[in-house]
C-alpha positions as CSV (number, residue, x, y, z in Angstrom):
1,X,-46.8,148.2,17.2
2,X,-49.5,149.7,18.4
3,X,-50.7,148.2,21.8
4,X,-54.1,148.4,21.9
5,X,-55.5,146.4,24.9
6,X,-53.6,145.5,28.1
7,X,-54.9,142.4,30.1
8,X,-54.8,143.3,33.7
9,X,-54.7,140.0,35.4
10,X,-52.0,137.6,37.2
11,X,-54.0,134.7,36.4
12,X,-52.4,132.5,33.8
13,X,-55.7,130.6,32.8
14,X,-57.4,134.2,32.1
15,X,-54.5,135.0,30.0
16,X,-54.4,131.7,27.9
17,X,-58.1,132.4,27.0
18,X,-57.8,135.8,26.4
19,X,-55.0,135.5,24.2
20,X,-57.2,133.1,21.8
21,X,-59.0,136.2,20.7
22,X,-55.7,137.7,19.2
23,X,-56.7,140.8,20.3
24,X,-54.8,141.2,23.5
25,X,-51.4,143.5,23.3
26,X,-50.2,143.2,26.6
27,X,-50.4,142.3,30.1
28,X,-50.9,144.2,33.0
29,X,-50.2,142.7,36.7
30,X,-49.6,144.5,40.1
31,X,-48.9,143.1,43.7
32,X,-52.6,142.8,44.7
33,X,-53.0,140.4,42.0
34,X,-49.7,138.8,42.5
35,X,-51.0,138.3,46.2
36,X,-54.2,136.4,45.4
37,X,-52.8,134.2,43.0
38,X,-50.4,133.5,45.5
39,X,-47.2,133.8,43.2
40,X,-43.9,135.7,42.7
41,X,-43.3,137.9,39.7
42,X,-40.8,135.5,39.0
43,X,-43.0,132.6,38.9
44,X,-45.8,134.3,36.9
45,X,-43.4,136.1,34.5
46,X,-42.1,132.9,33.6
47,X,-45.5,131.4,32.8
48,X,-46.7,134.4,31.0
49,X,-43.6,134.4,28.9
50,X,-44.1,130.7,27.8
51,X,-47.3,131.6,26.0
52,X,-46.8,135.3,25.3
53,X,-43.9,137.6,24.2
54,X,-45.6,141.0,24.3
55,X,-44.9,143.8,26.8
56,X,-45.8,142.8,30.4
57,X,-46.3,145.7,32.9
58,X,-45.0,145.2,36.6
59,X,-45.2,147.8,39.5
60,X,-42.1,149.0,41.5
61,X,-43.0,149.0,45.0
62,X,-40.4,151.2,46.4
63,X,-41.2,154.9,47.1
64,X,-38.1,156.9,47.0
65,X,-36.8,157.4,43.8
66,X,-33.2,155.7,43.7
67,X,-34.7,152.7,45.1
68,X,-37.6,153.0,42.5
69,X,-34.6,153.3,40.2
70,X,-32.9,150.1,41.5
71,X,-35.8,147.9,41.7
72,X,-36.5,148.8,37.9
73,X,-33.7,147.9,37.0
74,X,-33.8,144.7,38.5
75,X,-37.3,143.9,37.2
76,X,-36.6,145.1,34.0
77,X,-33.7,142.4,33.6
78,X,-35.7,139.3,34.3
79,X,-37.2,139.3,30.9
80,X,-37.5,141.1,27.5
81,X,-40.4,143.6,26.8
82,X,-40.7,144.3,30.6
83,X,-42.6,147.3,31.5
84,X,-42.7,149.0,35.3
85,X,-45.4,150.6,36.4
86,X,-44.2,154.0,38.4
87,X,-46.5,156.2,40.3
88,X,-46.7,159.6,39.0
89,X,-45.8,161.6,42.4
90,X,-42.5,163.3,42.6
91,X,-40.2,160.4,43.5
92,X,-41.7,158.4,40.7
93,X,-41.1,161.1,38.0
94,X,-37.3,161.6,39.2
95,X,-37.0,157.8,38.5
96,X,-38.5,157.7,35.1
97,X,-36.6,160.9,33.9
98,X,-33.1,158.9,35.0
99,X,-34.7,154.9,33.5
100,X,-35.9,156.2,30.5
101,X,-32.1,157.2,29.1
102,X,-31.4,153.9,30.6
103,X,-33.8,151.9,28.4
104,X,-35.9,150.8,30.7
105,X,-39.8,151.4,29.7
106,X,-41.7,152.7,32.0
107,X,-45.4,153.6,32.9
108,X,-46.4,156.3,35.0
109,X,-49.3,155.1,36.7
110,X,-51.7,156.5,39.7
111,X,-52.8,159.4,37.3
112,X,-55.7,161.3,38.7
113,X,-55.2,164.8,37.2
114,X,-53.8,166.3,34.0
115,X,-51.0,167.8,36.0
116,X,-49.5,164.6,36.7
117,X,-50.2,163.3,33.1
118,X,-48.2,166.5,32.0
119,X,-45.3,165.5,34.2
120,X,-45.3,162.2,33.3
121,X,-45.1,162.7,29.4
122,X,-42.5,165.3,29.9
123,X,-40.4,162.8,31.4
124,X,-40.8,160.9,28.4
125,X,-42.5,158.0,29.9
126,X,-43.4,155.9,26.9
127,X,-46.6,154.9,28.7
128,X,-49.1,156.5,31.3
129,X,-52.0,155.6,32.9
130,X,-54.9,157.6,33.7
131,X,-57.3,156.0,36.2
132,X,-60.9,156.8,35.1
133,X,-62.8,154.3,37.3
134,X,-61.2,156.0,40.7
135,X,-61.6,159.3,39.7
136,X,-65.3,158.6,39.2
137,X,-65.7,156.8,42.6
138,X,-64.5,160.2,44.1
139,X,-66.7,162.4,42.3
140,X,-64.8,163.7,39.6
141,X,-65.5,163.0,35.7
142,X,-62.7,160.6,34.4
143,X,-63.8,161.4,30.7
144,X,-63.0,164.8,31.4
145,X,-59.6,163.7,32.7
146,X,-59.2,161.7,29.2
147,X,-60.2,164.6,27.3
148,X,-57.8,167.4,29.2
149,X,-55.0,164.6,29.0
150,X,-55.4,164.4,25.1
151,X,-55.6,168.5,24.6
152,X,-52.2,169.1,26.7
153,X,-50.5,166.0,24.9
154,X,-51.2,167.0,21.4
155,X,-50.7,170.7,22.5
156,X,-47.4,169.8,23.5
157,X,-46.6,167.1,21.0
158,X,-45.9,164.3,23.8
159,X,-45.6,161.1,22.5
160,X,-46.6,158.9,25.6
161,X,-49.2,156.2,25.0
162,X,-51.9,156.9,27.1
163,X,-53.5,153.8,28.8
164,X,-57.1,154.0,30.4
165,X,-56.8,152.0,33.6
166,X,-59.1,151.3,36.7
167,X,-62.0,150.7,33.9
168,X,-65.2,149.2,35.2
169,X,-67.5,148.2,32.8
170,X,-67.5,148.1,29.2
171,X,-69.1,151.4,28.5
172,X,-66.2,153.2,30.5
173,X,-63.9,151.4,28.1
174,X,-65.5,152.5,24.9
175,X,-65.7,156.1,26.1
176,X,-62.2,156.1,27.1
177,X,-61.0,155.8,23.6
178,X,-63.8,158.3,22.5
179,X,-62.1,160.8,24.9
180,X,-58.6,160.1,23.7
181,X,-57.1,156.8,25.4
182,X,-54.1,155.1,23.0
183,X,-55.0,151.5,25.0
184,X,-57.3,150.0,27.6
185,X,-56.3,148.0,30.7
186,X,-59.2,145.8,31.1
187,X,-59.7,143.1,34.2
188,X,-60.6,139.9,32.5
189,X,-64.4,140.3,33.7
190,X,-64.4,143.7,31.5
191,X,-62.6,142.3,28.6
192,X,-65.1,139.7,28.3
193,X,-68.0,142.4,28.2
194,X,-66.3,143.5,25.0
195,X,-68.2,140.5,23.0
196,X,-71.2,140.5,25.1
197,X,-74.6,141.9,24.0
198,X,-78.4,140.6,24.8
199,X,-79.4,141.3,21.5
200,X,-76.4,139.0,19.8
201,X,-77.4,136.0,22.2
202,X,-81.0,136.3,21.1
203,X,-80.3,136.3,17.2
204,X,-77.9,133.2,18.1
205,X,-80.5,131.2,19.6
206,X,-82.9,132.5,16.9
207,X,-80.6,131.1,14.0
208,X,-79.9,127.8,15.7
209,X,-83.8,127.6,16.2
210,X,-84.3,128.3,12.4
211,X,-81.2,125.9,11.7
212,X,-82.6,123.2,13.6
213,X,-86.0,123.4,11.7
214,X,-84.5,123.1,8.4
215,X,-81.9,120.9,8.7
216,X,-83.5,118.4,11.2
């Protein structure tokens, strides 16, 4: 299965609404979103699993490789199709290198340069997440990052799926895909922007007006 859109939220109501479109293929959460929702991983995963059986990405918060490995194993045992988000620093790459052969699905996250993406790909992480918005925020070009990652992965024949993360708007989402992203991690706000255009709204109003003038 191709995982094209991960909904980046821990809000169950948002997940329920987005799933109705039929185009959400994964859910991404993190400790900050859990804290805002006032929920634990166990509670949120139980609710998500009641309505969605696809991949759910949860974040390991440990900082040392051995601790990350233990935490990832515990998290992955909570439910099928759990993907563990692990920072792409040296401790994270050490952990990914051990976890992947164990059958634990990983997503190397907090990637801000192509070297980190290369390391995560060479460690065979099934997913990696370069952060386009935060790269742009510090004055660099997030789209160039995706171009470089795609060129490196194609050159080395690396099969990790590239998930564009930290996306601030619909334009960034589309440009990330055009520049090499396999998948998108979208907040509920940005997800809804996929369906919006002022000309569409004008067209609907005109259609409604014409319909009323003919049939009423």
